[in-house]
N, C-alpha and C positions, 0 to 999 in steps of 0.2 A: 226323795230316792233317785228311784229308776226315775221314775215319772220325769223330771228334768229331763235328763240324759234321752229319753226315747223325742220330747220336747223338742228338743236344740235336734236331733239328727229330723227330726222330720221335716222342722223348718230348713235343716241345709239341703235334704233334701229336694226343698218346693221351692229353694235359691237354688238347684245345679237346673229339675228340672224347667222353670218355668223361661230360662236359654235356648233349650234345644226346640221353644216350636218357631222360630226366627229365621225359616226359611231349611230347614234338615229337616229331612225326611227319614231318618234313618240314625238309627242312635247304636256304637257298641262299649256294649258292661261289660263289667270283666270283672270277676271273683275268686280270690284269692284266698284257694286252705291252708291247711297247715302244707297237703302234699303237691299238693295239682293246681291250675290256673285253668279257669273256663272264662270262656267270651260268645258271647254269643251277638246277634247283628238283632236289633229288635223293630220293628216299624209302628214311631209315636205315636202315629195320630191311631191304631186300629189294635198296636202292642201286642202283637203280631210277634215272635221266634220264628224268624225268617230263616237262620243262619247256626250254624253252636261247633266251637272247636274242645280243645279241651286239651293236655299234657297228659291222659288218664290215656292207663293201656290194659287193659285188663287180667286183672291176675298178679296187677306190677304192684307190690308193696316199694318200689322203690320213691327218693322223693325227685320231684321232677322241678318244683321250683324255687330253680337258676335261672342268674340271667339266658345264660344261652339259649334253655329251652325259651326261653317267656320272647328270643326274640327268632326265633322259629315259629310257633302259635303266631304274633302277629304275624308274619307274612304267608303262614298261609289262611287266615282270616283274611287279609285282604286276598289272594290266588280266589279263594272260592267266592269274595265280595265283584271281583269280574266275571267272574263263571256265569253265578247269576244276575250278570247284570247290575247290581246294585252300586251305585255311586250316591252322590251326596252323603255320606256317614263321618256325625258328631261320637267323637272318642271321649265317653263318659267312666269318669275313676273311678266316681263310686265312693265317692266325701276320702278317700287315697292321699296321703300325699306324694307327688310326683317323678319319682328316684327309682334306682335298684331296675322292681320288674316290668312295673306299674310303665314307666318308662320307656326299658328294653321293647313292652307286648305295643307301645306305642309309636316308637321307631321303627318297628321293623313292618307296623300294619302301613303305615304312611309311607311308607323305601318304593314302593312297589304303584 
């Protein structure tokens, strides 16, 4: 049972990753835990992480996984990309449905 799920997920990841090779240099990867949201900018060719941002604050146990925080995170990621002179970024939703928090991060990222 677990082998089938792992195989299905890995084939979905390969299918998504195959689309990134078409003229895109950087990928914005999103991870949502139960309390926080994390986003990274990754160089596709070298696999290096260039930037990271999150809603996580040191010593804070509150839930920061909501649409308002996600929108702020997307704007912060966009500003950091401009400072680092990173352009041509593709948003990777990591198999998540494009609504709610994921959509808010993407909208905040692409607004700036």
